[in-house]
C-alpha positions in Angstrom: -32.7 -8.4 -51.7 -30.2 -5.6 -52.5 -30.1 -4.5 -56.1 -26.4 -3.6 -55.7 -23.9 -6.4 -55.4 -20.4 -5.9 -53.9 -17.4 -7.7 -55.3 -13.8 -7.5 -54.0 -10.7 -9.6 -54.1 -8.9 -11.8 -51.5 -6.4 -9.1 -50.7 -9.2 -7.4 -48.7 -8.4 -9.9 -45.9 -12.0 -9.8 -44.7 -13.1 -12.2 -42.0 -15.2 -15.0 -43.3 -18.1 -14.3 -41.1 -18.4 -10.7 -42.5 -18.1 -11.9 -46.1 -21.0 -14.3 -45.5 -23.1 -11.9 -43.4 -23.1 -9.2 -46.1 -23.0 -11.4 -49.2 -19.7 -10.1 -50.5 -18.3 -11.8 -53.5 -14.5 -12.4 -53.2 -12.3 -13.1 -56.2 -9.1 -14.9 -55.1 -5.6 -14.0 -56.2 -3.0 -16.8 -56.5 -0.1 -17.7 -54.3 2.7 -19.6 -56.0 5.5 -21.3 -54.1 9.0 -22.0 -55.4 8.1 -25.5 -56.7 5.3 -23.8 -58.8 2.5 -25.1 -56.5 -0.4 -22.7 -57.0 -3.1 -21.9 -54.5 -6.1 -19.7 -54.5 -5.8 -17.2 -51.7 -8.2 -18.1 -48.9 -9.6 -21.0 -50.8 -6.9 -23.7 -51.3 -4.6 -22.5 -48.5 -5.4 -21.0 -45.1 -3.4 -18.5 -43.2 -1.9 -21.0 -40.8 -0.5 -23.2 -43.5 0.8 -20.3 -45.5 2.8 -18.8 -42.7 4.0 -22.2 -41.6 5.5 -22.7 -45.1 6.9 -19.2 -45.1 8.6 -19.4 -41.7 9.3 -23.0 -40.8 10.0 -24.3 -44.3 11.5 -21.0 -45.4 9.6 -21.2 -48.7 9.4 -18.0 -50.7 6.2 -17.3 -52.6 5.0 -15.0 -55.3 1.5 -13.8 -56.3 -0.6 -13.6 -59.4 -3.7 -11.6 -60.2 -7.0 -13.2 -61.4 -7.5 -13.4 -65.1 -10.3 -11.3 -66.6 -12.3 -14.6 -67.3 -12.6 -15.1 -63.6 -14.3 -11.7 -63.1 -16.3 -12.2 -66.3 -18.0 -15.4 -64.9 -18.8 -13.6 -61.6 -20.2 -10.5 -63.3 -22.4 -12.5 -65.6 -23.9 -14.4 -62.7 -24.5 -11.3 -60.5 -25.9 -9.2 -63.3 -28.3 -11.8 -64.6 -31.0 -10.7 -62.2 -30.5 -7.0 -63.2 -28.5 -6.0 -60.2 -25.8 -3.3 -60.4 -22.3 -4.4 -59.4 -19.7 -2.3 -57.6 -16.3 -4.1 -57.8 -13.6 -2.7 -55.4 -10.0 -3.9 -55.6 -6.4 -3.8 -54.5 -4.5 -0.7 -55.5 -3.7 -0.7 -59.2 -0.2 0.5 -58.3 0.4 -2.8 -56.5 -1.4 -5.3 -58.8 -3.1 -5.8 -62.2 -6.2 -7.1 -60.4 -8.2 -3.9 -61.0 -7.2 -4.0 -64.7 -8.4 -7.5 -65.0 -11.7 -6.5 -63.5 -12.1 -3.6 -65.9 -11.4 -5.8 -68.9 -14.1 -8.1 -67.8 -16.6 -5.3 -67.2 -15.9 -4.0 -70.8 -16.9 -7.4 -72.1 -20.4 -6.9 -70.7 -21.5 -3.5 -72.0 -25.2 -4.1 -71.1 -24.4 -4.8 -67.4 -24.2 -2.0 -64.9 -20.7 -2.5 -63.5 -18.5 0.0 -61.7 -14.9 -1.1 -61.1 -13.0 1.0 -58.4 -9.4 1.2 -57.5 -9.3 1.4 -53.7 -5.7 2.7 -53.7 -5.3 0.6 -50.6 -4.6 -3.0 -49.6 -5.6 -5.6 -47.0 -8.3 -4.4 -44.6 -7.8 -0.9 -45.9 -9.6 -2.3 -49.0 -11.6 -4.6 -46.8 -13.2 -1.8 -44.8 -14.3 0.0 -47.9 -15.9 -3.2 -49.3 -17.5 -3.9 -46.0 -19.1 -0.4 -45.6 -20.3 -0.7 -49.2 -21.9 -4.1 -48.5 -23.5 -2.8 -45.3 -25.0 0.1 -47.3 -26.2 -2.2 -50.0 -27.7 -4.4 -47.3 -29.6 -1.4 -46.0 -31.1 -0.8 -49.4 -29.1 2.3 -50.3 -28.9 3.1 -54.0 -25.8 2.8 -56.1 -24.9 6.5 -56.2 -25.1 6.8 -52.5 -22.9 3.8 -52.0 -20.4 5.2 -54.5 -20.2 8.4 -52.6 -19.4 6.5 -49.4 -16.7 4.5 -51.2 -15.1 7.6 -52.7 -15.0 9.4 -49.4 -13.4 6.5 -47.7 -10.7 6.2 -50.5 -10.1 9.9 -50.2 -9.7 10.0 -46.4 -8.5 6.5 -45.6 -5.1 5.9 -43.9 -3.2 2.6 -43.7 -0.2 2.3 -41.4 1.8 -0.7 -40.7 4.9 -2.2 -39.0 6.9 -5.1 -40.4 9.5 -7.2 -38.6 11.6 -7.2 -41.8 11.6 -5.5 -45.2 12.9 -8.7 -46.8 9.6 -9.8 -48.1 8.6 -6.4 -49.5 11.9 -6.2 -51.3 11.6 -9.7 -52.7 8.1 -9.1 -54.0 9.1 -5.7 -55.6 6.5 -3.8 -53.5 8.9 -1.9 -51.2 8.3 1.4 -52.9 9.9 4.4 -51.2 10.8 2.3 -48.1 13.8 0.9 -50.1 16.0 3.5 -48.4 15.5 1.6 -45.1 17.1 -1.6 -46.4 20.2 -2.8 -44.7 19.4 -1.4 -41.2 20.2 -3.5 -38.1 17.5 -5.9 -37.1 16.3 -4.0 -34.0 15.1 -1.1 -36.2 11.4 -1.4 -37.0 10.1 0.8 -39.8 6.7 2.5 -39.4 5.3 2.6 -43.0 2.2 3.9 -44.7 0.4 3.3 -47.9 -0.6 6.2 -50.1 -1.9 5.8 -53.7 -0.7 2.2 -53.6 2.9 3.2 -52.8 4.7 2.2 -49.6 6.4 5.1 -47.9 8.6 5.1 -44.8 7.3 7.3 -42.0 9.8 6.7 -39.2 12.5 4.3 -38.0 12.1 3.1 -34.4 14.3 0.9 -32.3 12.3 -2.1 -31.1 8.8 -3.4 -31.7 7.2 -2.1 -28.5 8.5 1.4 -29.3 7.3 1.1 -32.9 3.8 0.3 -31.6 3.9 3.3 -29.2 5.1 5.6 -31.9 2.4 4.4 -34.3 -0.2 5.1 -31.7 1.1 8.7 -31.2 1.2 9.3 -34.9 -2.4 8.2 -35.5 -3.7 10.0 -32.4 -2.2 13.2 -33.6 -3.5 12.7 -37.1 -7.1 12.1 -36.3 -7.6 13.7 -32.9 -11.1 13.2 -31.6 -12.8 12.8 -35.0 -15.1 9.8 -35.0 -13.5 7.1 -37.2 -14.0 3.6 -38.4 -10.9 1.5 -37.8 -9.4 -2.0 -38.4 -6.5 -3.8 -36.9 -4.6 -6.5 -38.8 -1.8 -8.8 -38.1 0.4 -11.4 -39.7 -0.4 -14.4 -37.5 0.5 -12.4 -34.4 -2.6 -12.0 -32.2 -0.5 -11.0 -29.2 1.0 -8.2 -31.2 -2.4 -7.1 -32.4 -3.6 -7.0 -28.7 -0.7 -4.8 -27.8 -1.6 -2.5 -30.7 -5.3 -2.5 -29.6 -4.3 -1.6 -26.0 -2.1 1.3 -27.1 -4.2 2.8 -29.9 -7.9 2.3 -29.1 -8.0 4.4 -25.9 -6.7 7.3 -28.0 -9.4 7.1 -30.7 -13.0 8.0 -31.0 -13.9 4.7 -32.6 -16.3 1.8 -31.9 -14.7 -1.6 -31.6 -12.4 -2.2 -34.5 -12.8 -4.9 -37.2 -9.9 -7.3 -36.6 -8.4 -9.6 -39.2 -5.4 -11.6 -40.3 -3.2 -10.8 -43.2 -3.9 -13.4 -45.8 -1.4 -15.3 -48.0 -1.1 -12.8 -50.8 -0.5 -9.8 -48.5 1.6 -12.0 -46.2 3.8 -12.9 -49.1 4.9 -9.2 -49.1 4.8 -8.4 -45.4 5.9 -11.6 -43.6 5.1 -13.1 -40.2 4.4 -10.6 -37.4 3.4 -7.6 -39.5 0.9 -5.3 -37.7 -1.4 -2.7 -39.3 -4.1 -0.2 -38.7 -6.6 1.3 -41.1 -8.4 4.5 -40.2 -11.4 6.1 -42.0 -12.7 9.4 -40.6 -16.5 9.5 -40.7 
């Protein structure tokens, strides 16, 4: 059994089968609808129900970070056997989740807990947690796992396309992409996340052209370097397949890890968002 335990949060959007395979502990954030109904992301509400409420019922939601007490309970349990804990979380520029984790770790001074700000979100965070868990499963020591994590944070890239900037604006996460608000509907922004801040990369007319342009940008960025990659979508598997067909032939990458944007991230990106995370090896 590994002596290093990996903890992340639900914004990692990791597929359930990988969470179970690598024994990753996931702390859920909260999704809150207009009538103050509260759901634990990925526990009390699944992706299909969330997007149905968002699109069909036109319900707006907001999100809330876990309390330090939730991390404290998990850290106590995992450290009881003497294991080290590496806890990797959503960018601190986007959420107070990382701060809650740090507060909990400080309450257990005798436990070996390292809390890390991934500076990323969704499967950008998820890929880092996954590689850390794989390394732990292989029996690598804590310092080696931390080196892998820090390299991935330093070199990782997360790009995405949204159908509308409405949800990012409503949630206050629009960052430097605010300048794109008010454009006509056919304009699709290509965005990227850096240090937890969303930046506009280009404006492209039409979704198909946006996917083409995203493929060109990423291919130029990484060339033929071997990379780990992930494809993510907001309940749009057909769109993700288009992204796969355009981008994967251009990359030196094994089969990507594919996943769906969960309720917390989906609150801010909306239905139909597409993303790709790239991590040079």
